[in-house]
C-alpha positions as CSV (number, residue, x, y, z in Angstrom):
1,M,-13.4,-30.3,-14.9
2,P,-14.9,-29.5,-11.4
3,K,-18.6,-28.7,-11.5
4,T,-19.2,-25.1,-11.3
5,K,-21.0,-24.3,-8.0
6,D,-24.5,-23.1,-8.1
7,F,-25.0,-19.4,-6.8
8,Y,-28.2,-20.3,-5.0
9,E,-26.4,-23.2,-3.5
10,V,-23.3,-21.1,-2.5
11,L,-25.5,-18.9,-0.4
12,G,-27.8,-21.8,0.7
13,V,-31.0,-20.3,-0.5
14,P,-33.7,-21.6,-2.7
15,R,-34.4,-20.3,-6.3
16,T,-37.5,-18.7,-5.2
17,A,-35.6,-16.8,-2.4
18,T,-36.6,-13.1,-2.0
19,Q,-34.0,-10.5,-2.3
20,K,-33.9,-9.8,1.4
21,E,-33.4,-13.6,2.0
22,I,-30.4,-13.5,-0.2
23,S,-28.8,-10.7,1.3
24,S,-29.5,-12.0,4.8
25,A,-27.8,-15.3,3.9
26,F,-24.8,-13.4,2.4
27,R,-24.5,-11.3,5.4
28,K,-24.4,-14.3,7.8
29,L,-21.9,-16.2,5.6
30,A,-19.7,-13.2,4.7
31,R,-19.5,-12.4,8.3
32,K,-18.0,-15.7,9.1
33,H,-15.7,-16.1,6.1
34,H,-14.5,-12.5,5.7
35,P,-10.7,-12.3,5.2
36,D,-10.3,-9.5,8.0
37,L,-11.8,-11.8,10.5
38,N,-9.6,-15.1,9.3
39,A,-6.4,-13.6,8.5
40,G,-4.2,-16.1,6.6
41,D,-6.9,-18.6,6.2
42,K,-6.9,-19.3,2.5
43,Q,-10.0,-21.5,2.6
44,S,-12.0,-18.5,4.2
45,E,-10.6,-16.2,1.5
46,A,-11.7,-18.3,-1.3
47,R,-15.1,-18.9,0.4
48,F,-15.7,-15.2,0.6
49,K,-14.9,-14.6,-3.1
50,E,-17.3,-17.3,-3.9
51,L,-19.9,-15.7,-1.7
52,S,-19.2,-12.2,-3.2
53,E,-19.5,-13.4,-6.6
54,A,-22.9,-15.3,-6.0
55,H,-24.4,-12.2,-4.2
56,E,-23.1,-9.8,-6.9
57,V,-25.2,-11.7,-9.5
58,L,-28.1,-12.7,-7.4
59,S,-28.5,-9.2,-6.0
60,D,-28.7,-7.6,-9.4
61,T,-32.2,-7.9,-11.2
62,K,-30.9,-8.3,-14.8
63,K,-28.0,-10.6,-13.9
64,R,-30.1,-12.7,-11.8
65,G,-32.7,-13.2,-14.5
66,L,-29.9,-14.2,-17.1
67,Y,-28.4,-16.6,-14.3
68,D,-31.8,-18.2,-13.9
69,E,-32.2,-18.8,-17.5
70,F,-28.6,-19.5,-18.7
71,G,-26.9,-20.8,-15.6
72,E,-23.0,-20.5,-15.5
73,N,-23.2,-18.9,-19.1
74,W,-25.2,-15.9,-18.0
75,A,-22.1,-13.6,-18.5
76,S,-21.8,-14.7,-22.2
77,A,-25.6,-14.0,-22.7
78,Q,-25.1,-10.6,-21.1
79,A,-22.2,-9.9,-23.2
80,A,-24.3,-10.7,-26.4
81,G,-26.8,-8.3,-25.4
82,V,-29.5,-10.9,-24.5
83,Q,-32.3,-9.5,-22.2
84,P,-33.8,-11.7,-19.1
85,G,-36.8,-13.6,-20.4
86,A,-35.6,-13.9,-24.1
87,S,-35.0,-17.6,-23.6
88,R,-36.0,-20.4,-21.3
89,G,-33.1,-22.6,-21.2
90,P,-33.2,-26.0,-19.1
91,G,-33.2,-25.4,-15.4
92,G,-34.4,-21.7,-15.9
93,F,-36.4,-20.4,-13.1
94,R,-39.9,-19.8,-13.8
95,P,-42.4,-18.6,-11.3
96,E,-45.6,-20.6,-10.8
97,A,-48.8,-19.1,-11.9
98,G,-50.0,-16.6,-9.5
99,Q,-46.6,-16.4,-7.9
100,R,-44.9,-13.0,-7.5
101,V,-41.2,-12.9,-7.3
102,E,-39.6,-9.5,-6.5
103,Y,-36.0,-8.9,-7.9
104,R,-34.3,-5.7,-6.9
105,T,-30.6,-4.4,-6.2
106,V,-29.6,-4.3,-2.6
107,T,-28.2,-0.9,-1.5
108,P,-26.1,0.1,1.4
109,D,-29.1,1.3,3.2
110,D,-30.6,-2.1,2.8
111,M,-27.6,-3.6,4.3
112,E,-27.6,-1.2,7.2
113,D,-31.1,-2.4,7.9
114,L,-30.0,-5.9,7.7
115,F,-26.8,-5.5,9.9
116,G,-28.7,-3.3,12.5
117,E,-27.8,-0.2,14.3
118,G,-24.5,-0.2,16.1
119,G,-23.7,-3.7,14.8
120,G,-20.0,-2.8,13.9
121,F,-20.2,-4.4,10.5
122,G,-20.9,-1.2,8.4
123,D,-17.2,-0.5,8.1
124,L,-16.3,-4.1,7.4
125,F,-18.7,-4.3,4.5
126,G,-18.4,-0.9,3.3
127,S,-15.6,-1.7,0.9
128,I,-17.9,-4.3,-0.8
129,F,-20.2,-1.4,-2.2
130,N,-19.4,1.2,-4.7
131,S,-20.7,4.8,-4.7
132,R,-23.9,3.8,-6.6
133,G,-24.9,1.2,-4.0
134,R,-24.2,-1.9,-6.2
135,A,-22.5,-4.7,-4.6
136,R,-19.1,-5.7,-5.9
137,Q,-16.4,-8.4,-5.2
138,Q,-13.9,-7.2,-2.8
139,Q,-10.4,-7.1,-4.2
140,I,-7.6,-8.8,-2.1
141,D,-4.4,-6.5,-2.2
142,V,-1.1,-8.2,-2.9
143,E,1.6,-7.0,-0.4
144,A,5.1,-6.5,-1.8
145,P,8.2,-4.4,-0.5
146,I,9.8,-2.0,-2.8
147,T,13.4,-0.8,-2.4
148,V,14.6,2.7,-3.1
149,S,17.8,4.6,-2.6
150,L,18.2,7.8,-0.5
151,A,19.0,9.8,-3.6
152,E,15.6,8.4,-4.9
153,I,13.9,9.4,-1.8
154,Y,15.4,13.0,-2.4
155,R,14.0,13.6,-5.7
156,G,11.0,11.0,-5.8
157,T,10.7,8.1,-8.2
158,S,8.5,5.1,-9.0
159,R,8.6,1.4,-9.4
160,T,6.6,-1.0,-11.6
161,V,5.3,-4.1,-9.8
162,E,4.1,-7.2,-11.6
163,L,1.1,-8.7,-9.9
164,P,0.1,-12.4,-10.0
165,G,-1.6,-13.2,-13.3
166,G,0.6,-10.7,-15.2
167,R,-0.8,-7.4,-14.6
168,R,1.7,-4.7,-13.9
169,V,1.1,-1.5,-11.7
170,E,3.1,1.5,-11.3
171,V,3.8,2.9,-7.8
172,R,4.7,6.5,-7.4
173,V,7.1,7.1,-4.4
174,P,6.9,10.5,-3.3
175,S,10.1,12.6,-2.3
176,G,10.9,12.3,1.5
177,V,8.9,9.4,2.1
178,K,9.7,7.5,5.3
179,E,11.0,3.9,5.4
180,G,8.0,1.5,6.3
181,T,5.4,3.7,4.5
182,V,2.8,1.6,2.7
183,L,2.0,2.9,-0.6
184,R,-1.4,1.9,-2.1
185,V,-2.5,1.3,-5.7
186,P,-5.6,-0.9,-6.9
187,G,-4.5,-4.5,-6.2
188,L,-1.3,-3.8,-4.2
189,R,0.0,-2.5,-0.9
190,A,3.7,-1.6,-1.4
191,T,5.9,-1.2,1.7
192,V,8.8,1.2,1.1
193,Q,12.3,0.1,2.1
194,V,15.4,2.2,1.8
195,A,18.7,0.7,0.8
196,A,21.7,1.6,3.0
197,D,23.7,4.5,1.5
198,P,27.6,4.5,1.5
199,V,27.7,8.2,2.2
200,F,24.7,9.4,4.0
201,T,22.7,8.1,7.2
202,R,19.2,9.2,7.7
203,E,18.5,10.7,10.9
204,G,15.9,12.7,12.9
205,K,12.6,12.0,14.5
206,D,10.9,12.9,11.2
207,G,13.6,11.2,9.0
208,K,14.4,14.5,7.2
209,D,17.9,15.1,8.4
210,L,21.1,13.6,7.0
211,R,24.5,12.8,8.5
212,V,27.8,12.8,6.5
213,V,31.4,12.1,7.7
214,V,33.8,14.6,6.5
215,P,37.5,14.1,6.9
216,V,39.4,17.2,8.2
217,P,43.1,17.5,8.2
218,L,44.5,18.0,11.8
219,H,45.9,21.5,11.1
220,V,42.5,22.7,9.8
221,A,40.8,21.4,12.9
222,L,43.3,23.2,15.2
223,R,43.4,26.7,13.4
224,G,40.2,26.5,11.4
225,G,39.6,26.7,7.6
226,E,37.3,25.7,4.9
227,V,36.5,22.2,3.9
228,S,33.7,20.5,1.4
229,A,31.3,17.9,2.0
230,P,29.0,15.9,-0.6
231,T,25.2,16.6,-0.7
232,I,22.4,14.2,-1.6
233,K,21.3,16.3,-4.6
234,G,24.9,15.9,-6.1
235,G,27.9,18.1,-5.9
236,Q,29.8,19.6,-2.9
237,V,29.1,22.3,-0.4
238,K,31.8,24.3,1.2
239,F,31.7,25.3,4.9
240,T,34.1,26.7,7.7
241,I,35.5,24.6,10.3
242,P,36.0,26.7,13.4
243,A,39.4,26.8,15.0
244,E,40.0,24.1,17.8
245,T,37.3,21.8,16.4
246,Q,37.2,18.5,18.2
247,N,36.9,15.2,16.5
248,A,33.2,13.9,15.9
249,T,32.0,17.4,16.2
250,K,28.7,17.9,14.1
251,I,28.3,21.1,12.0
252,R,24.8,21.8,10.9
253,L,24.3,22.7,7.3
254,R,20.6,24.0,7.0
255,G,18.2,22.9,4.3
256,L,20.6,20.4,2.8
257,G,18.7,17.3,4.2
258,L,15.7,15.6,2.6
259,P,12.4,17.3,1.6
260,D,9.4,17.1,3.7
261,P,6.7,14.8,2.2
262,K,4.0,17.0,3.6
263,G,5.4,20.0,1.8
264,G,7.2,21.6,4.9
265,A,10.6,22.8,5.4
266,P,13.5,20.4,4.2
267,G,15.7,18.8,6.8
268,D,19.2,19.6,7.5
269,M,22.5,17.9,6.9
270,Y,25.0,17.4,9.8
271,A,28.8,17.2,8.7
272,E,30.5,15.0,11.4
273,V,34.2,16.1,11.6
274,R,36.7,13.1,11.5
275,V,40.0,14.5,12.2
276,Q,43.0,13.0,10.2
277,L,46.4,12.8,11.6
278,P,49.3,13.7,9.4
279,V,50.5,10.3,8.6
280,P,53.3,9.6,8.1
281,M,54.4,12.5,10.5
282,D,57.3,14.7,9.5
283,E,60.2,15.2,11.9
284,K,58.8,18.5,13.3
285,T,55.4,17.1,14.2
286,R,56.9,13.9,15.7
287,K,59.1,16.1,17.9
288,W,56.1,18.2,18.9
289,A,54.1,15.1,19.7
290,A,56.8,13.7,21.8
291,E,57.0,16.8,23.9
292,Q,53.3,16.8,24.9
293,P,52.2,15.3,28.2
294,I,50.5,11.9,28.4
């Protein structure tokens, strides 16, 4: 088995280091190996995790005390309720007589002092701290696509994604969401992909409108009449075709598109007229067509 690295060695500080020295060392190394500054570099990613783990322990008074006494078994001692100073195992840190060693937890204000005003690193490391100011290890999100249908976009849906290690997370897909939208849950960045629909085509700048091709008999296109078209929510809607409607004309059916993800008005559906010729033609229609000028 590989030897567990000493947290002090990971940060490159002596066991007698003050909290400020530990935080300063972490700052310098974390800046160098942060994943946002080393995209795709697995070694830097692993190194940053290692640094974060070491800093999380050594920046906490109790955790550091247990680590100094029990080494890599500090977490087991903590789980068992052992308090720092209850034991002096081999290699445990003991201050020399008269030596004063200060342990305290670093806060975001301390880090701001360390990074300096206007250093540009406050946002970079802000995710490392929780609302109480305790350092925590940054979680690296898994990126994965999720594919949904237009019908699911209409009503909203959810997907269950299994993360590495076996943990499952549920991703809620809101109604009306656009393709390419990134949905975030702890540990996952899910990019929405929309499967091609055999009936409807998504259109419009905001992606709320739909287009559907509607077959219209020639005699209805010429003299007008009522036809039906499918809707995304299911069922049919009837509407009127005006007389002398040309092929490929789009007729707007208000409010029959997709919902607005922001709660606004829904989109519209456009029925595209596809004029159908009377095939096979009867003798009367054939004679009429023959008499028309070319």
